[in-house]
C-alpha positions in Angstrom: 148.6 41.5 104.3 146.7 45.6 105.1 147.8 48.1 102.6 146.9 51.4 104.3 146.1 54.4 101.7 148.0 57.1 101.9 147.2 60.5 104.7 148.2 64.2 102.7 148.3 66.7 105.2 149.6 70.7 105.2 151.9 69.4 107.6 154.9 67.2 106.9 156.1 64.2 109.1 159.2 65.5 111.6 161.6 62.2 112.5 162.2 62.0 115.7 159.2 63.6 116.4 156.2 61.4 119.1 153.2 64.0 118.4 151.9 63.8 115.1 150.2 67.5 114.7 145.9 66.7 115.9 144.4 67.6 111.7 146.9 65.0 110.9 146.0 62.6 113.6 142.6 63.6 112.7 143.0 62.5 109.0 143.9 59.0 111.0 141.2 58.4 112.9 138.9 59.5 109.9 140.6 56.9 107.7 140.5 53.6 110.7 136.2 54.9 110.8 136.4 54.5 107.0 137.7 51.2 107.2 135.5 49.6 109.7 132.6 50.9 107.5 133.7 49.6 104.7 137.0 47.8 104.6 136.2 47.8 101.4 135.7 50.9 100.9 139.4 51.4 102.4 141.1 48.9 99.7 140.9 50.5 97.0 141.8 53.7 98.3 145.4 55.6 97.1 145.1 58.3 98.8 143.3 60.6 101.6 143.6 64.5 102.1 141.6 66.9 103.7 138.8 69.0 101.4 137.1 71.6 101.3 135.1 73.3 104.9 136.4 70.6 106.6 135.0 67.2 104.6 137.8 64.6 103.5 138.4 64.0 99.6 139.1 59.6 99.3 140.7 59.0 96.0 140.5 55.3 94.7 143.0 54.4 92.1 140.6 52.0 89.8 139.1 54.0 89.6 140.5 57.0 89.4 137.6 58.5 91.3 137.4 61.3 93.9 134.8 60.2 96.7 134.1 64.0 99.0 133.2 62.9 101.7 131.4 64.9 105.0 133.4 64.0 108.5 132.1 61.8 110.5 129.6 59.8 106.7 127.8 56.1 107.8 128.3 53.3 106.9 124.7 53.7 104.8 125.8 56.6 103.6 128.4 55.3 101.8 127.1 52.2 101.0 124.4 54.2 98.9 127.4 56.7 97.9 129.1 53.1 96.1 125.5 51.8 94.4 125.4 55.4 92.9 129.1 55.0 91.9 128.5 51.3 90.0 124.6 52.3 88.5 126.9 55.4 86.6 129.9 52.9 85.6 126.9 50.4 84.5 125.3 53.8 81.7 128.5 55.2 80.4 131.2 52.8 80.8 133.1 55.0 78.5 132.6 58.3 80.6 133.7 57.5 84.3 132.5 59.8 87.0 135.5 61.9 88.0 133.6 62.4 91.8 131.6 61.4 94.0 129.8 63.4 96.6 128.1 62.6 99.1 128.2 65.5 101.5 124.7 66.7 100.3 121.9 65.0 102.7 120.5 62.8 100.4 122.0 63.6 97.8 124.4 61.9 95.2 127.0 64.0 93.3 128.9 62.4 90.4 130.8 64.7 88.3 132.2 63.4 85.5 135.1 64.8 83.0 133.6 66.1 80.5 131.4 68.5 82.6 131.7 72.2 82.4 
């Protein structure tokens, strides 16, 4: 069984139409690439949508965390983000991160709900 995330797009699906808008196809292609990079990461996703400046927002369901990803993220960089997330959860299990931002080179930014 394959449980795929919901793709949130700016264009509604038109029933009977055979071709999706190009941005929707690109988003679906990026989800496929993420699946090839790390199947376990994809299994945790509940939805994927476009973020700012052609970045992606990949939302996990449990824990409820948004991953802010640059387009074309490498498997190595994704693993770095997962390691940082695990560390952040272990450090403060009562204050779970709200987002893990991987858009910056050589930097992983963890944001928590109670930050200003």
